[in-house]
MINUPA-600812 format. One record per residue (C-alpha): x, y, z. Coordinates in pm, whole numbers, padded with zeros to 5 digits. Layout:
N
R xx yy zz
R X Y Z
...
//
This chain:
299
R xx yy zz
R 00963 -01132 -03915
R 00966 -01506 -03834
R 01249 -01588 -04080
R 01459 -01304 -03940
R 01393 -01421 -03584
R 01493 -01775 -03679
R 01818 -01653 -03836
R 01892 -01446 -03525
R 01851 -01743 -03293
R 02045 -01976 -03524
R 02331 -01731 -03552
R 02350 -01690 -03177
R 02353 -02066 -03127
R 02628 -02119 -03383
R 02845 -01840 -03245
R 02799 -01937 -02881
R 03138 -02049 -02755
R 03247 -02169 -02416
R 03143 -01928 -02146
R 02875 -01870 -01887
R 02528 -01732 -01937
R 02282 -01626 -01667
R 01980 -01826 -01771
R 01608 -01785 -01699
R 01374 -02080 -01669
R 01063 -01866 -01731
R 00973 -01583 -01967
R 00709 -01412 -01750
R 00827 -01506 -01400
R 01146 -01347 -01267
R 01402 -01546 -01066
R 01668 -01442 -00815
R 01971 -01568 -01009
R 02220 -01302 -01123
R 02541 -01295 -01320
R 02886 -01270 -01168
R 03036 -00929 -01098
R 03138 -00764 -01425
R 02916 -00978 -01650
R 02698 -00807 -01912
R 02452 -00930 -02172
R 02244 -00793 -02459
R 01883 -00902 -02482
R 01592 -00905 -02725
R 01238 -00966 -02598
R 00938 -01031 -02822
R 00586 -01019 -02674
R 00266 -01120 -02849
R -00069 -01046 -02682
R -00355 -01176 -02894
R -00717 -01096 -02805
R -00845 -01280 -03113
R -00823 -01634 -02975
R -01199 -01692 -02966
R -01331 -01397 -03171
R -01193 -01125 -03404
R -01045 -00858 -03181
R -00709 -00694 -03117
R -00343 -00800 -03129
R -00038 -00628 -02979
R 00327 -00696 -03063
R 00594 -00554 -02835
R 00972 -00560 -02883
R 01230 -00496 -02611
R 01594 -00412 -02687
R 01853 -00359 -02417
R 02084 -00529 -02177
R 02181 -00614 -01821
R 02502 -00547 -01627
R 02599 -00731 -01308
R 02745 -00468 -01074
R 02808 -00724 -00799
R 02714 -01089 -00753
R 02383 -00972 -00601
R 02309 -00646 -00789
R 02202 -00608 -01152
R 02102 -00303 -01356
R 01906 -00324 -01683
R 01805 -00071 -01949
R 01548 -00142 -02222
R 01373 00047 -02500
R 01036 -00089 -02612
R 00844 -00050 -02936
R 00494 -00181 -03003
R 00244 -00233 -03283
R -00130 -00269 -03231
R -00395 -00418 -03458
R -00761 -00345 -03399
R -01042 -00578 -03496
R -01410 -00583 -03578
R -01497 -00682 -03220
R -01261 -00437 -03056
R -01469 -00274 -02780
R -01262 00046 -02781
R -01267 00081 -03159
R -00892 00123 -03201
R -00735 00099 -03545
R -00416 -00075 -03652
R -00085 00112 -03637
R 00275 00077 -03745
R 00561 00002 -03509
R 00587 00289 -03257
R 00850 00366 -02997
R 00684 00312 -02661
R 00890 00334 -02341
R 01233 00343 -02182
R 01250 00096 -01893
R 01513 00114 -01617
R 01539 -00182 -01380
R 01743 -00253 -01068
R 01757 -00595 -00896
R 01916 -00666 -00558
R 01919 -01008 -00392
R 01855 -00968 -00020
R 01861 -01332 00095
R 02036 -01639 -00043
R 02285 -01684 -00325
R 02041 -01744 -00612
R 02208 -02077 -00686
R 02070 -02328 -00435
R 01792 -02313 -00177
R 01567 -02016 -00106
R 01651 -01664 -00224
R 01467 -01334 -00199
R 01515 -01037 -00430
R 01381 -00681 -00446
R 01332 -00542 -00796
R 01249 -00182 -00889
R 01134 -00078 -01236
R 01089 00273 -01377
R 00904 00322 -01706
R 00932 00651 -01898
R 00692 00694 -02195
R 00808 00798 -02540
R 00452 00895 -02638
R 00394 01182 -02395
R 00121 01370 -02581
R -00250 01321 -02518
R -00336 01271 -02891
R -00082 00988 -02909
R -00228 00826 -02598
R -00581 00839 -02736
R -00486 00717 -03085
R -00258 00437 -02955
R -00471 00310 -02670
R -00316 -00038 -02647
R 00038 00092 -02612
R 00166 00143 -02258
R 00205 00520 -02240
R 00218 00554 -01861
R 00497 00681 -01640
R 00519 00406 -01384
R 00718 00288 -01084
R 00690 -00083 -01007
R 00811 -00271 -00700
R 00866 -00646 -00730
R 00920 -00911 -00465
R 01089 -01213 -00623
R 01118 -01544 -00437
R 01282 -01856 -00575
R 01386 -02203 -00469
R 01657 -02382 -00665
R 01742 -02752 -00637
R 01970 -02963 -00860
R 01679 -03055 -01090
R 01405 -02815 -00986
R 01338 -02442 -01021
R 01047 -02273 -00841
R 00981 -01898 -00850
R 00705 -01659 -00746
R 00661 -01282 -00800
R 00432 -01013 -00664
R 00437 -00665 -00816
R 00274 -00333 -00728
R 00284 -00072 -01005
R 00191 00296 -00968
R 00100 00452 -01304
R 00057 00815 -01402
R -00110 00908 -01733
R -00197 01232 -01907
R -00539 01122 -02030
R -00859 01056 -01835
R -00717 00751 -01658
R -00503 00971 -01433
R -00337 00780 -01148
R -00372 00402 -01119
R -00232 00125 -00904
R -00183 -00214 -01068
R -00102 -00540 -00888
R 00037 -00837 -01080
R 00159 -01184 -00990
R 00352 -01466 -01156
R 00471 -01810 -01048
R 00639 -02102 -01219
R 00786 -02445 -01163
R 01039 -02609 -01397
R 01226 -02937 -01423
R 01594 -02930 -01514
R 01713 -03267 -01649
R 02076 -03159 -01624
R 02238 -03026 -01308
R 02254 -02649 -01287
R 02578 -02459 -01270
R 02652 -02120 -01117
R 02444 -01942 -01382
R 02155 -02184 -01404
R 02056 -02509 -01578
R 02125 -02555 -01952
R 01771 -02681 -02018
R 01439 -02653 -01833
R 01082 -02752 -01910
R 00806 -02609 -01695
R 00479 -02428 -01654
R 00399 -02079 -01529
R 00087 -01889 -01428
R 00054 -01510 -01427
R -00207 -01236 -01430
R -00347 -00912 -01291
R -00509 -00880 -00949
R -00824 -00661 -00975
R -00738 -00366 -00753
R -00828 00001 -00765
R -00738 00272 -00516
R -01105 00380 -00530
R -01226 00026 -00452
R -01379 -00036 -00796
R -01334 -00383 -00942
R -01156 -00312 -01265
R -00859 -00435 -01467
R -00781 -00123 -01662
R -00543 -00195 -01944
R -00649 -00355 -02273
R -00480 -00693 -02271
R -00484 -00736 -01894
R -00632 -01056 -01756
R -00695 -01221 -01422
R -00535 -01556 -01499
R -00316 -01712 -01770
R -00134 -02044 -01765
R 00094 -02221 -02010
R 00423 -02401 -02077
R 00772 -02253 -02046
R 01096 -02371 -02204
R 01454 -02246 -02164
R 01784 -02335 -02329
R 02145 -02222 -02275
R 02462 -02292 -02468
R 02783 -02115 -02381
R 02718 -01744 -02374
R 02375 -01770 -02536
R 02043 -01841 -02365
R 01680 -01820 -02463
R 01350 -01875 -02287
R 00993 -01878 -02414
R 00644 -01920 -02274
R 00288 -01912 -02399
R -00007 -01853 -02167
R -00377 -01892 -02230
R -00613 -01649 -02053
R -00979 -01761 -02071
R -01104 -01408 -01995
R -00946 -01076 -02083
R -00977 -00722 -01950
R -01278 -00645 -01731
R -01465 -00323 -01817
R -01681 -00183 -01536
R -01984 00046 -01591
R -01914 00413 -01652
R -02170 00517 -01388
R -02289 00375 -01058
R -02112 00230 -00753
R -01877 00016 -00963
R -01779 00300 -01197
R -01401 00301 -01255
R -01179 00604 -01298
R -01023 00467 -01616
R -01269 00608 -01866
R -01375 00279 -02025
R -01746 00280 -02112
R -01996 00019 -01988
R -02168 -00214 -01980
R -01961 -00443 -01758
R -01811 -00724 -01963
R -01509 -00946 -02011
R -01325 -00936 -02341
R -01249 -01248 -02544
R -00995 -01510 -02444
R -00632 -01412 -02489
R -00308 -01579 -02590
R 00005 -01429 -02436
R 00347 -01529 -02569
R 00700 -01411 -02487
R 01043 -01500 -02622
R 01368 -01372 -02469
R 01704 -01427 -02636
R 02030 -01303 -02480
R 02403 -01316 -02545
R 02657 -01261 -02268
R 02998 -01106 -02325
//
């Protein structure tokens, strides 16, 4: 996998000719910058969520394939297909086993910038995301518990501030999830924020190189009032470095966050009992490492 990924990135760098690419300074935090009307790009995302940082536990790999089209200078539409592979461990609280690579979801995304130009100063964007599962059956959901098998509608608020050598962005997301199994309906709230330094002046489509840091996580929220972060791999707080690079029509960004405490599991009975079906007693899982790489080519 790693040699193939290296060849992919090297080939994209070599083939990148003069042109413009809509860059991203962060891998987890969205920004308000968009491409010019008529631009399109193909993208590959690779996620690694590792719950085995401090003790043997679980690992999840997720791959995104798709692309983005700029309908206008302020409106973008994206379509992705995700596939994931989970690996259970001896300390896995839910007792899940390892699996092969499984198709997971189709993700449709629309982004519209309401305020600003996304190039300099403050900008505000509204982002809507619809996830449609490819594992609709209950047996699949039970057997592949770490995979995201929900039908969900997420609303993002994306705020950014761009200066000649500075990029600042912040996100807040509310996600309504519907599942077939015992988890039923859930509301998830997530956040992300980042700050990056750009040593070279940015152009219309962003700076060619940035170095920064971003923080992201899940806000404990339940429509029943129970304090619970439902999904395996969720965490309250992760922080780590972010790096982006652009050359011609190619760009890539990567980040790696460390979460000192993973998913919170509330008791199955009592006032704090969640509706997600996870058994007690209340505990935090092991520390997590969360990495993401995005590589894109514009045409």
